[in-house]
Each structure stands twice: as C-alpha cells, then as structure tokens.
PyMOL Python script that loads the backbone (N, CA, C, O; Angstrom):
from pymol import cmd

cmd.read_pdbstr("""\
ATOM      1  N   MET A   1     -62.760 -50.375 -32.593  1.00  0.00           N
ATOM      2  CA  MET A   1     -63.803 -49.439 -32.269  1.00  0.00           C
ATOM      3  C   MET A   1     -63.222 -48.022 -32.326  1.00  0.00           C
ATOM      4  O   MET A   1     -62.086 -47.789 -31.913  1.00  0.00           O
ATOM      5  N   ILE A   2     -64.006 -47.099 -32.834  1.00  0.00           N
ATOM      6  CA  ILE A   2     -63.604 -45.696 -32.895  1.00  0.00           C
ATOM      7  C   ILE A   2     -64.261 -44.949 -31.743  1.00  0.00           C
ATOM      8  O   ILE A   2     -65.464 -45.081 -31.517  1.00  0.00           O
ATOM      9  N   LYS A   3     -63.479 -44.174 -31.022  1.00  0.00           N
ATOM     10  CA  LYS A   3     -63.992 -43.375 -29.914  1.00  0.00           C
ATOM     11  C   LYS A   3     -63.738 -41.910 -30.231  1.00  0.00           C
ATOM     12  O   LYS A   3     -62.636 -41.541 -30.637  1.00  0.00           O
ATOM     13  N   LEU A   4     -64.751 -41.075 -30.048  1.00  0.00           N
ATOM     14  CA  LEU A   4     -64.575 -39.642 -30.205  1.00  0.00           C
ATOM     15  C   LEU A   4     -63.960 -39.067 -28.937  1.00  0.00           C
ATOM     16  O   LEU A   4     -64.339 -39.443 -27.827  1.00  0.00           O
ATOM     17  N   ARG A   5     -63.020 -38.165 -29.105  1.00  0.00           N
ATOM     18  CA  ARG A   5     -62.357 -37.531 -27.968  1.00  0.00           C
ATOM     19  C   ARG A   5     -62.663 -36.035 -27.938  1.00  0.00           C
ATOM     20  O   ARG A   5     -61.865 -35.233 -27.452  1.00  0.00           O
ATOM     21  N   ILE A   6     -63.820 -35.679 -28.459  1.00  0.00           N
ATOM     22  CA  ILE A   6     -64.194 -34.266 -28.547  1.00  0.00           C
ATOM     23  C   ILE A   6     -64.344 -33.653 -27.158  1.00  0.00           C
ATOM     24  O   ILE A   6     -63.884 -32.537 -26.916  1.00  0.00           O
ATOM     25  N   LYS A   7     -64.976 -34.369 -26.261  1.00  0.00           N
ATOM     26  CA  LYS A   7     -65.164 -33.852 -24.902  1.00  0.00           C
ATOM     27  C   LYS A   7     -63.822 -33.558 -24.237  1.00  0.00           C
ATOM     28  O   LYS A   7     -63.652 -32.508 -23.619  1.00  0.00           O
ATOM     29  N   GLU A   8     -62.875 -34.475 -24.361  1.00  0.00           N
ATOM     30  CA  GLU A   8     -61.561 -34.279 -23.757  1.00  0.00           C
ATOM     31  C   GLU A   8     -60.850 -33.069 -24.354  1.00  0.00           C
ATOM     32  O   GLU A   8     -60.250 -32.278 -23.626  1.00  0.00           O
ATOM     33  N   GLN A   9     -60.916 -32.921 -25.676  1.00  0.00           N
ATOM     34  CA  GLN A   9     -60.276 -31.781 -26.327  1.00  0.00           C
ATOM     35  C   GLN A   9     -60.961 -30.473 -25.935  1.00  0.00           C
ATOM     36  O   GLN A   9     -60.296 -29.460 -25.720  1.00  0.00           O
ATOM     37  N   ALA A  10     -62.280 -30.497 -25.845  1.00  0.00           N
ATOM     38  CA  ALA A  10     -63.014 -29.293 -25.442  1.00  0.00           C
ATOM     39  C   ALA A  10     -62.642 -28.888 -24.024  1.00  0.00           C
ATOM     40  O   ALA A  10     -62.420 -27.709 -23.750  1.00  0.00           O
ATOM     41  N   GLU A  11     -62.574 -29.861 -23.121  1.00  0.00           N
ATOM     42  CA  GLU A  11     -62.232 -29.559 -21.730  1.00  0.00           C
ATOM     43  C   GLU A  11     -60.831 -28.968 -21.610  1.00  0.00           C
ATOM     44  O   GLU A  11     -60.591 -28.126 -20.745  1.00  0.00           O
ATOM     45  N   LYS A  12     -59.906 -29.396 -22.462  1.00  0.00           N
ATOM     46  CA  LYS A  12     -58.553 -28.809 -22.465  1.00  0.00           C
ATOM     47  C   LYS A  12     -58.593 -27.324 -22.799  1.00  0.00           C
ATOM     48  O   LYS A  12     -57.709 -26.565 -22.400  1.00  0.00           O
ATOM     49  N   ARG A  13     -59.622 -26.916 -23.531  1.00  0.00           N
ATOM     50  CA  ARG A  13     -59.767 -25.517 -23.944  1.00  0.00           C
ATOM     51  C   ARG A  13     -60.725 -24.750 -23.036  1.00  0.00           C
ATOM     52  O   ARG A  13     -61.099 -23.616 -23.335  1.00  0.00           O
ATOM     53  N   GLY A  14     -61.120 -25.377 -21.921  1.00  0.00           N
ATOM     54  CA  GLY A  14     -62.005 -24.710 -20.967  1.00  0.00           C
ATOM     55  C   GLY A  14     -63.472 -24.801 -21.318  1.00  0.00           C
ATOM     56  O   GLY A  14     -64.297 -24.123 -20.705  1.00  0.00           O
ATOM     57  N   ILE A  15     -63.811 -25.620 -22.286  1.00  0.00           N
ATOM     58  CA  ILE A  15     -65.208 -25.828 -22.671  1.00  0.00           C
ATOM     59  C   ILE A  15     -65.689 -27.066 -21.918  1.00  0.00           C
ATOM     60  O   ILE A  15     -65.321 -28.189 -22.260  1.00  0.00           O
ATOM     61  N   MET A  16     -66.505 -26.856 -20.900  1.00  0.00           N
ATOM     62  CA  MET A  16     -66.812 -27.928 -19.966  1.00  0.00           C
ATOM     63  C   MET A  16     -68.130 -28.650 -20.240  1.00  0.00           C
ATOM     64  O   MET A  16     -68.426 -29.651 -19.589  1.00  0.00           O
ATOM     65  N   ASN A  17     -68.927 -28.159 -21.194  1.00  0.00           N
ATOM     66  CA  ASN A  17     -70.173 -28.854 -21.493  1.00  0.00           C
ATOM     67  C   ASN A  17     -70.579 -28.614 -22.943  1.00  0.00           C
ATOM     68  O   ASN A  17     -70.000 -27.774 -23.631  1.00  0.00           O
ATOM     69  N   ALA A  18     -71.573 -29.356 -23.393  1.00  0.00           N
ATOM     70  CA  ALA A  18     -72.005 -29.286 -24.788  1.00  0.00           C
ATOM     71  C   ALA A  18     -72.572 -27.914 -25.134  1.00  0.00           C
ATOM     72  O   ALA A  18     -72.405 -27.447 -26.261  1.00  0.00           O
ATOM     73  N   SER A  19     -73.231 -27.268 -24.193  1.00  0.00           N
ATOM     74  CA  SER A  19     -73.783 -25.933 -24.466  1.00  0.00           C
ATOM     75  C   SER A  19     -72.667 -24.933 -24.771  1.00  0.00           C
ATOM     76  O   SER A  19     -72.805 -24.105 -25.673  1.00  0.00           O
ATOM     77  N   GLN A  20     -71.588 -25.004 -24.040  1.00  0.00           N
ATOM     78  CA  GLN A  20     -70.448 -24.119 -24.303  1.00  0.00           C
ATOM     79  C   GLN A  20     -69.823 -24.422 -25.656  1.00  0.00           C
ATOM     80  O   GLN A  20     -69.389 -23.509 -26.359  1.00  0.00           O
ATOM     81  N   LEU A  21     -69.773 -25.701 -26.027  1.00  0.00           N
ATOM     82  CA  LEU A  21     -69.240 -26.073 -27.326  1.00  0.00           C
ATOM     83  C   LEU A  21     -70.147 -25.552 -28.435  1.00  0.00           C
ATOM     84  O   LEU A  21     -69.662 -25.057 -29.452  1.00  0.00           O
ATOM     85  N   GLN A  22     -71.456 -25.660 -28.246  1.00  0.00           N
ATOM     86  CA  GLN A  22     -72.394 -25.104 -29.224  1.00  0.00           C
ATOM     87  C   GLN A  22     -72.131 -23.616 -29.432  1.00  0.00           C
ATOM     88  O   GLN A  22     -72.092 -23.138 -30.566  1.00  0.00           O
ATOM     89  N   LYS A  23     -71.956 -22.901 -28.353  1.00  0.00           N
ATOM     90  CA  LYS A  23     -71.717 -21.454 -28.437  1.00  0.00           C
ATOM     91  C   LYS A  23     -70.412 -21.165 -29.164  1.00  0.00           C
ATOM     92  O   LYS A  23     -70.365 -20.276 -30.014  1.00  0.00           O
ATOM     93  N   ALA A  24     -69.355 -21.899 -28.846  1.00  0.00           N
ATOM     94  CA  ALA A  24     -68.057 -21.690 -29.492  1.00  0.00           C
ATOM     95  C   ALA A  24     -68.125 -21.987 -30.989  1.00  0.00           C
ATOM     96  O   ALA A  24     -67.487 -21.306 -31.792  1.00  0.00           O
ATOM     97  N   LEU A  25     -68.894 -22.997 -31.357  1.00  0.00           N
ATOM     98  CA  LEU A  25     -69.035 -23.381 -32.758  1.00  0.00           C
ATOM     99  C   LEU A  25     -70.080 -22.538 -33.494  1.00  0.00           C
ATOM    100  O   LEU A  25     -70.129 -22.521 -34.724  1.00  0.00           O
ATOM    101  N   ARG A  26     -70.913 -21.842 -32.717  1.00  0.00           N
ATOM    102  CA  ARG A  26     -72.079 -21.134 -33.277  1.00  0.00           C
ATOM    103  C   ARG A  26     -72.981 -22.126 -34.011  1.00  0.00           C
ATOM    104  O   ARG A  26     -73.513 -21.845 -35.086  1.00  0.00           O
ATOM    105  N   ASP A  27     -73.129 -23.279 -33.397  1.00  0.00           N
ATOM    106  CA  ASP A  27     -73.940 -24.368 -33.962  1.00  0.00           C
ATOM    107  C   ASP A  27     -74.816 -24.900 -32.839  1.00  0.00           C
ATOM    108  O   ASP A  27     -74.321 -25.523 -31.899  1.00  0.00           O
ATOM    109  N   TYR A  28     -76.102 -24.657 -32.937  1.00  0.00           N
ATOM    110  CA  TYR A  28     -77.007 -25.045 -31.871  1.00  0.00           C
ATOM    111  C   TYR A  28     -77.820 -26.294 -32.216  1.00  0.00           C
ATOM    112  O   TYR A  28     -78.911 -26.503 -31.686  1.00  0.00           O
ATOM    113  N   SER A  29     -77.276 -27.113 -33.107  1.00  0.00           N
ATOM    114  CA  SER A  29     -77.955 -28.353 -33.474  1.00  0.00           C
ATOM    115  C   SER A  29     -77.761 -29.409 -32.384  1.00  0.00           C
ATOM    116  O   SER A  29     -76.801 -29.338 -31.616  1.00  0.00           O
ATOM    117  N   PRO A  30     -78.659 -30.376 -32.316  1.00  0.00           N
ATOM    118  CA  PRO A  30     -78.527 -31.451 -31.318  1.00  0.00           C
ATOM    119  C   PRO A  30     -77.297 -32.325 -31.541  1.00  0.00           C
ATOM    120  O   PRO A  30     -76.869 -33.034 -30.630  1.00  0.00           O
ATOM    121  N   ASN A  31     -76.725 -32.281 -32.745  1.00  0.00           N
ATOM    122  CA  ASN A  31     -75.536 -33.100 -33.007  1.00  0.00           C
ATOM    123  C   ASN A  31     -74.368 -32.733 -32.110  1.00  0.00           C
ATOM    124  O   ASN A  31     -73.563 -33.599 -31.765  1.00  0.00           O
ATOM    125  N   VAL A  32     -74.257 -31.479 -31.727  1.00  0.00           N
ATOM    126  CA  VAL A  32     -73.143 -31.062 -30.868  1.00  0.00           C
ATOM    127  C   VAL A  32     -73.191 -31.823 -29.542  1.00  0.00           C
ATOM    128  O   VAL A  32     -72.146 -32.223 -29.028  1.00  0.00           O
ATOM    129  N   TYR A  33     -74.373 -32.026 -28.984  1.00  0.00           N
ATOM    130  CA  TYR A  33     -74.498 -32.826 -27.758  1.00  0.00           C
ATOM    131  C   TYR A  33     -74.026 -34.251 -28.012  1.00  0.00           C
ATOM    132  O   TYR A  33     -73.347 -34.846 -27.175  1.00  0.00           O
ATOM    133  N   LYS A  34     -74.385 -34.790 -29.160  1.00  0.00           N
ATOM    134  CA  LYS A  34     -73.968 -36.151 -29.495  1.00  0.00           C
ATOM    135  C   LYS A  34     -72.458 -36.231 -29.659  1.00  0.00           C
ATOM    136  O   LYS A  34     -71.837 -37.192 -29.204  1.00  0.00           O
ATOM    137  N   TRP A  35     -71.854 -35.223 -30.311  1.00  0.00           N
ATOM    138  CA  TRP A  35     -70.394 -35.211 -30.456  1.00  0.00           C
ATOM    139  C   TRP A  35     -69.742 -35.180 -29.083  1.00  0.00           C
ATOM    140  O   TRP A  35     -68.830 -35.956 -28.798  1.00  0.00           O
ATOM    141  N   PHE A  36     -70.215 -34.286 -28.245  1.00  0.00           N
ATOM    142  CA  PHE A  36     -69.620 -34.082 -26.925  1.00  0.00           C
ATOM    143  C   PHE A  36     -69.705 -35.341 -26.078  1.00  0.00           C
ATOM    144  O   PHE A  36     -68.804 -35.623 -25.288  1.00  0.00           O
ATOM    145  N   ASN A  37     -70.783 -36.098 -26.236  1.00  0.00           N
ATOM    146  CA  ASN A  37     -71.011 -37.297 -25.413  1.00  0.00           C
ATOM    147  C   ASN A  37     -70.645 -38.599 -26.109  1.00  0.00           C
ATOM    148  O   ASN A  37     -71.053 -39.677 -25.675  1.00  0.00           O
ATOM    149  N   ASN A  38     -69.863 -38.498 -27.205  1.00  0.00           N
ATOM    150  CA  ASN A  38     -69.386 -39.684 -27.921  1.00  0.00           C
ATOM    151  C   ASN A  38     -70.549 -40.579 -28.341  1.00  0.00           C
ATOM    152  O   ASN A  38     -70.485 -41.802 -28.218  1.00  0.00           O
ATOM    153  N   ASP A  39     -71.602 -39.954 -28.831  1.00  0.00           N
ATOM    154  CA  ASP A  39     -72.816 -40.692 -29.158  1.00  0.00           C
ATOM    155  C   ASP A  39     -73.222 -40.514 -30.625  1.00  0.00           C
ATOM    156  O   ASP A  39     -74.392 -40.690 -30.967  1.00  0.00           O
ATOM    157  N   LEU A  40     -72.283 -40.173 -31.477  1.00  0.00           N
ATOM    158  CA  LEU A  40     -72.586 -39.978 -32.891  1.00  0.00           C
ATOM    159  C   LEU A  40     -71.756 -40.952 -33.701  1.00  0.00           C
ATOM    160  O   LEU A  40     -70.560 -41.107 -33.451  1.00  0.00           O
ATOM    161  N   THR A  41     -72.368 -41.603 -34.658  1.00  0.00           N
ATOM    162  CA  THR A  41     -71.659 -42.623 -35.427  1.00  0.00           C
ATOM    163  C   THR A  41     -71.096 -42.100 -36.740  1.00  0.00           C
ATOM    164  O   THR A  41     -70.248 -42.755 -37.347  1.00  0.00           O
ATOM    165  N   ALA A  42     -71.543 -40.945 -37.187  1.00  0.00           N
ATOM    166  CA  ALA A  42     -71.034 -40.377 -38.441  1.00  0.00           C
ATOM    167  C   ALA A  42     -71.219 -38.869 -38.418  1.00  0.00           C
ATOM    168  O   ALA A  42     -72.185 -38.356 -37.854  1.00  0.00           O
ATOM    169  N   PHE A  43     -70.275 -38.166 -39.041  1.00  0.00           N
ATOM    170  CA  PHE A  43     -70.468 -36.742 -39.249  1.00  0.00           C
ATOM    171  C   PHE A  43     -69.632 -36.265 -40.410  1.00  0.00           C
ATOM    172  O   PHE A  43     -68.722 -36.960 -40.863  1.00  0.00           O
ATOM    173  N   LYS A  44     -69.941 -35.081 -40.887  1.00  0.00           N
ATOM    174  CA  LYS A  44     -69.340 -34.545 -42.100  1.00  0.00           C
ATOM    175  C   LYS A  44     -67.919 -34.039 -41.867  1.00  0.00           C
ATOM    176  O   LYS A  44     -67.556 -33.625 -40.766  1.00  0.00           O
ATOM    177  N   ILE A  45     -67.139 -34.084 -42.925  1.00  0.00           N
ATOM    178  CA  ILE A  45     -65.772 -33.550 -42.887  1.00  0.00           C
ATOM    179  C   ILE A  45     -65.793 -32.077 -42.482  1.00  0.00           C
ATOM    180  O   ILE A  45     -64.913 -31.622 -41.750  1.00  0.00           O
ATOM    181  N   GLU A  46     -66.785 -31.338 -42.950  1.00  0.00           N
ATOM    182  CA  GLU A  46     -66.891 -29.918 -42.604  1.00  0.00           C
ATOM    183  C   GLU A  46     -67.034 -29.727 -41.089  1.00  0.00           C
ATOM    184  O   GLU A  46     -66.529 -28.756 -40.527  1.00  0.00           O
ATOM    185  N   SER A  47     -67.718 -30.651 -40.449  1.00  0.00           N
ATOM    186  CA  SER A  47     -67.886 -30.578 -38.996  1.00  0.00           C
ATOM    187  C   SER A  47     -66.561 -30.822 -38.291  1.00  0.00           C
ATOM    188  O   SER A  47     -66.240 -30.142 -37.317  1.00  0.00           O
ATOM    189  N   ILE A  48     -65.796 -31.782 -38.776  1.00  0.00           N
ATOM    190  CA  ILE A  48     -64.475 -32.050 -38.196  1.00  0.00           C
ATOM    191  C   ILE A  48     -63.590 -30.823 -38.362  1.00  0.00           C
ATOM    192  O   ILE A  48     -62.869 -30.440 -37.440  1.00  0.00           O
ATOM    193  N   ASP A  49     -63.646 -30.215 -39.528  1.00  0.00           N
ATOM    194  CA  ASP A  49     -62.855 -29.009 -39.793  1.00  0.00           C
ATOM    195  C   ASP A  49     -63.211 -27.891 -38.808  1.00  0.00           C
ATOM    196  O   ASP A  49     -62.323 -27.257 -38.238  1.00  0.00           O
ATOM    197  N   ARG A  50     -64.497 -27.655 -38.611  1.00  0.00           N
ATOM    198  CA  ARG A  50     -64.926 -26.601 -37.673  1.00  0.00           C
ATOM    199  C   ARG A  50     -64.497 -26.916 -36.251  1.00  0.00           C
ATOM    200  O   ARG A  50     -64.030 -26.033 -35.532  1.00  0.00           O
ATOM    201  N   LEU A  51     -64.654 -28.177 -35.837  1.00  0.00           N
ATOM    202  CA  LEU A  51     -64.230 -28.570 -34.493  1.00  0.00           C
ATOM    203  C   LEU A  51     -62.737 -28.340 -34.297  1.00  0.00           C
ATOM    204  O   LEU A  51     -62.313 -27.824 -33.263  1.00  0.00           O
ATOM    205  N   CYS A  52     -61.943 -28.723 -35.293  1.00  0.00           N
ATOM    206  CA  CYS A  52     -60.493 -28.541 -35.191  1.00  0.00           C
ATOM    207  C   CYS A  52     -60.115 -27.072 -35.077  1.00  0.00           C
ATOM    208  O   CYS A  52     -59.218 -26.715 -34.313  1.00  0.00           O
ATOM    209  N   LYS A  53     -60.788 -26.230 -35.824  1.00  0.00           N
ATOM    210  CA  LYS A  53     -60.498 -24.799 -35.757  1.00  0.00           C
ATOM    211  C   LYS A  53     -60.846 -24.220 -34.390  1.00  0.00           C
ATOM    212  O   LYS A  53     -60.060 -23.468 -33.814  1.00  0.00           O
ATOM    213  N   VAL A  54     -62.015 -24.566 -33.873  1.00  0.00           N
ATOM    214  CA  VAL A  54     -62.453 -24.030 -32.585  1.00  0.00           C
ATOM    215  C   VAL A  54     -61.619 -24.593 -31.439  1.00  0.00           C
ATOM    216  O   VAL A  54     -61.263 -23.867 -30.511  1.00  0.00           O
ATOM    217  N   LEU A  55     -61.307 -25.888 -31.505  1.00  0.00           N
ATOM    218  CA  LEU A  55     -60.574 -26.532 -30.410  1.00  0.00           C
ATOM    219  C   LEU A  55     -59.057 -26.482 -30.596  1.00  0.00           C
ATOM    220  O   LEU A  55     -58.303 -26.954 -29.745  1.00  0.00           O
ATOM    221  N   LYS A  56     -58.620 -25.905 -31.719  1.00  0.00           N
ATOM    222  CA  LYS A  56     -57.176 -25.778 -32.010  1.00  0.00           C
ATOM    223  C   LYS A  56     -56.474 -27.132 -31.886  1.00  0.00           C
ATOM    224  O   LYS A  56     -55.533 -27.310 -31.113  1.00  0.00           O
ATOM    225  N   CYS A  57     -56.977 -28.073 -32.683  1.00  0.00           N
ATOM    226  CA  CYS A  57     -56.417 -29.419 -32.654  1.00  0.00           C
ATOM    227  C   CYS A  57     -56.469 -30.013 -34.052  1.00  0.00           C
ATOM    228  O   CYS A  57     -56.877 -29.350 -35.005  1.00  0.00           O
ATOM    229  N   THR A  58     -56.057 -31.252 -34.164  1.00  0.00           N
ATOM    230  CA  THR A  58     -56.102 -31.952 -35.446  1.00  0.00           C
ATOM    231  C   THR A  58     -57.172 -33.043 -35.376  1.00  0.00           C
ATOM    232  O   THR A  58     -57.630 -33.381 -34.284  1.00  0.00           O
ATOM    233  N   PRO A  59     -57.577 -33.597 -36.515  1.00  0.00           N
ATOM    234  CA  PRO A  59     -58.529 -34.713 -36.483  1.00  0.00           C
ATOM    235  C   PRO A  59     -58.022 -35.886 -35.636  1.00  0.00           C
ATOM    236  O   PRO A  59     -58.812 -36.585 -35.002  1.00  0.00           O
ATOM    237  N   ASN A  60     -56.715 -36.095 -35.628  1.00  0.00           N
ATOM    238  CA  ASN A  60     -56.149 -37.180 -34.803  1.00  0.00           C
ATOM    239  C   ASN A  60     -56.419 -36.971 -33.320  1.00  0.00           C
ATOM    240  O   ASN A  60     -56.512 -37.935 -32.559  1.00  0.00           O
ATOM    241  N   ASP A  61     -56.546 -35.717 -32.912  1.00  0.00           N
ATOM    242  CA  ASP A  61     -56.845 -35.427 -31.507  1.00  0.00           C
ATOM    243  C   ASP A  61     -58.305 -35.723 -31.161  1.00  0.00           C
ATOM    244  O   ASP A  61     -58.641 -35.929 -29.995  1.00  0.00           O
ATOM    245  N   LEU A  62     -59.162 -35.744 -32.170  1.00  0.00           N
ATOM    246  CA  LEU A  62     -60.602 -35.904 -31.951  1.00  0.00           C
ATOM    247  C   LEU A  62     -61.074 -37.345 -32.034  1.00  0.00           C
ATOM    248  O   LEU A  62     -62.140 -37.682 -31.517  1.00  0.00           O
ATOM    249  N   ILE A  63     -60.294 -38.189 -32.676  1.00  0.00           N
ATOM    250  CA  ILE A  63     -60.726 -39.561 -32.949  1.00  0.00           C
ATOM    251  C   ILE A  63     -59.661 -40.530 -32.466  1.00  0.00           C
ATOM    252  O   ILE A  63     -58.475 -40.345 -32.740  1.00  0.00           O
ATOM    253  N   GLU A  64     -60.079 -41.551 -31.754  1.00  0.00           N
ATOM    254  CA  GLU A  64     -59.149 -42.559 -31.228  1.00  0.00           C
ATOM    255  C   GLU A  64     -59.610 -43.948 -31.688  1.00  0.00           C
ATOM    256  O   GLU A  64     -60.794 -44.279 -31.613  1.00  0.00           O
ATOM    257  N   PHE A  65     -58.679 -44.729 -32.150  1.00  0.00           N
ATOM    258  CA  PHE A  65     -58.975 -46.113 -32.534  1.00  0.00           C
ATOM    259  C   PHE A  65     -58.627 -47.025 -31.372  1.00  0.00           C
ATOM    260  O   PHE A  65     -57.511 -46.986 -30.855  1.00  0.00           O
ATOM    261  N   GLN A  66     -59.594 -47.852 -30.960  1.00  0.00           N
ATOM    262  CA  GLN A  66     -59.369 -48.839 -29.914  1.00  0.00           C
ATOM    263  C   GLN A  66     -59.614 -50.210 -30.511  1.00  0.00           C
ATOM    264  O   GLN A  66     -60.749 -50.533 -30.862  1.00  0.00           O
ATOM    265  N   PRO A  67     -58.571 -51.027 -30.634  1.00  0.00           N
ATOM    266  CA  PRO A  67     -58.742 -52.359 -31.246  1.00  0.00           C
ATOM    267  C   PRO A  67     -59.748 -53.199 -30.441  1.00  0.00           C
ATOM    268  O   PRO A  67     -59.865 -53.073 -29.222  1.00  0.00           O
ATOM    269  N   ASP A  68     -60.458 -54.050 -31.168  1.00  0.00           N
ATOM    270  CA  ASP A  68     -61.374 -54.983 -30.509  1.00  0.00           C
ATOM    271  C   ASP A  68     -60.584 -55.945 -29.653  1.00  0.00           C
ATOM    272  O   ASP A  68     -59.463 -56.318 -29.999  1.00  0.00           O
ATOM    273  N   LYS A  69     -61.157 -56.346 -28.546  1.00  0.00           N
ATOM    274  CA  LYS A  69     -60.472 -57.274 -27.629  1.00  0.00           C
ATOM    275  C   LYS A  69     -60.790 -58.698 -27.975  1.00  0.00           C
ATOM    276  O   LYS A  69     -60.306 -59.617 -27.315  1.00  0.00           O
TER     277      LYS A  69
END
""", "prot")
cmd.dss("prot")
cmd.show_as("cartoon", "prot")
cmd.util.cbc("prot")
cmd.orient("prot")
C-alpha cells in the first residue's frame, strides 16, 4: 500500500492545515485537501514537483510504501 506523507512534511515546515498548504502552493483546488488528508489515489508529476519545491523535500519524503500484511 502507498501512503502519502504530505501532511507530515507540511507540518515540518509549519504548514498545519490544507488551507495553509493551498496558500503556499498558490493552488486553491480541492485536490490539495485530498493530498493533505492522504485521500488521493493519483496525481500528476507536476504536482509532486510543486509540492517538493514548496516543502523543500524529495518525492521519497512524500510517498511511503507499506507492504501488505
């Protein structure tokens, strides 16, 4: 299973909610809420790139693989 770690990375940068992340990204789409709450199943490479730039991290910091039990 793949888990998004966007919320954790955002919180490390002082971004405590999806609205703050929207403002930092200058993206007010509903997808940002889904990213923040680990509720999105797919997104574009361009979105990962923007998130990494704003959160000063790598894609590996945003995505975690959890093996099935």
